[in-house]
N, C-alpha and C positions, 0 to 999 in steps of 0.2 A: 593694704591694710583697709581694716571693713567700715566704712565711714558709717554705717545705719547699726551698726550697733552701737558706734559712738553717743550719733546726735539720736536713736529708738529711743531713751529713759527724757530726753526731754521734749522732746514731743508728746511722748502717753503721758505728761506731765497734765496736756491738754485734751491731746484726744488719746485714750487710753488702748492700750495692743488689746488683740482679738483672738480669745483661743478656735480655732477652728479645724477640722478635719481635713487633709488635702484629696482628695481620691484623683489616685495618679494612673491614669490610662496606661492597662496594659495588653494592647490588641483587644481582639474579640472569639467567642466561642461560637459556634454555631446550633443552633437550637435542635429543636426536635424538630419542626417543621421549614429546618434549610437554612433560616435569616439569621444575621449575625445578632450577635449579642455580646456587648461591652464587656469588658471584664476591667474591672479597676484594684488596685492597689492602696489602701487607708494608712496615712500618716496623720498623725498630728502638726500641728504648725501653728504660731504668732503671727498674727495678721496686724497690718497697722492701713486701716479704710481713710480712703481718701476722695473729695471728688475730683475728677479730671479737672486740670485747667485748661483755657481755653484754647492752648496749644495742642495739646491731645488728646480735646476731641475734634479742632481744626484735622488733625494725626490721622481717629478715629474713622472720622465723617465718612469715607471712604469705602469701609470695609461691609457697609448696608446692616447695621450694628442696628436693631430697635429695642429701646426696652431701658429700664436703670443700667448705666455704667458707672462704677466703680475703679479707681485706683488700689491697685494695694500692695504695701510690700512685704516681703515672704521673703524669713530666711531661706537658704536654699535656692533650688533652682526649679522653675518650674515650665511645665510648653504649651504651648498657646497652641493651637490646627496649625499642623501644614498638612494641606490635602495630598499636595504632591509626592508624599514621602508616610501619608497615610498615618501619620500619627501624632498623637495633643489631644486635647482637647478634658484634660485633664478641669476637677470641680472641687470649688470648695465649697465646703458646708458647714455654717454654724447649728451651734446650738441650738433650742426652743429652753431658753434657760433665763434665769435675771444678770447670770454674768456676760450677757451677749448685748449690745445694745440694741435697743429696740428696732432703729428702721432694717436691719441684719439677722434680727430673732428668727431661728428657723426657716431660713433660705438656703437655695443651692443657688451657688453661681459659677460661669462657664469662665471659664480661662481664654478669652477671644485672641486676649496678642501679649506681649512680652517687647514691653517697651525699652526695660535697660535689664540686662543681667551681668552680672559680677561674678568671683567666685563664690562669696559668703550670703550675697543674695540677690533681689533682683524683683523688678516693678512692674504688674502688668497690667491690665483692662481686665475685669470681672464687668460678664455681662449678666445677670439675673435672668433664672430660666424657671 
């Protein structure tokens, strides 16, 4: 059962869904100077962006993240950084137009950690870049 699909229209009445671009990490290429250059695959997504709860802030305190943090509910699955497996590092980009909330407009956010993952949706911690 897709609970997020059921409750998101009700939540959107208070906190509208936001269109964004998911820039999924797709490995890397090697540049002319032999440095690694990240590759991404872009996909359109709808995000429900909220503040982190007190328990979530406590949970991510050990990650040594600094700056603006937000929670986001996204349809589908997203990867946080998994350094041991050399994967993840997905980005969420918000457009620079009036259809996006003012606090998100024109910003890029790193998926720092996946808090919940379900077959149809996930909840992630975003860190503004």
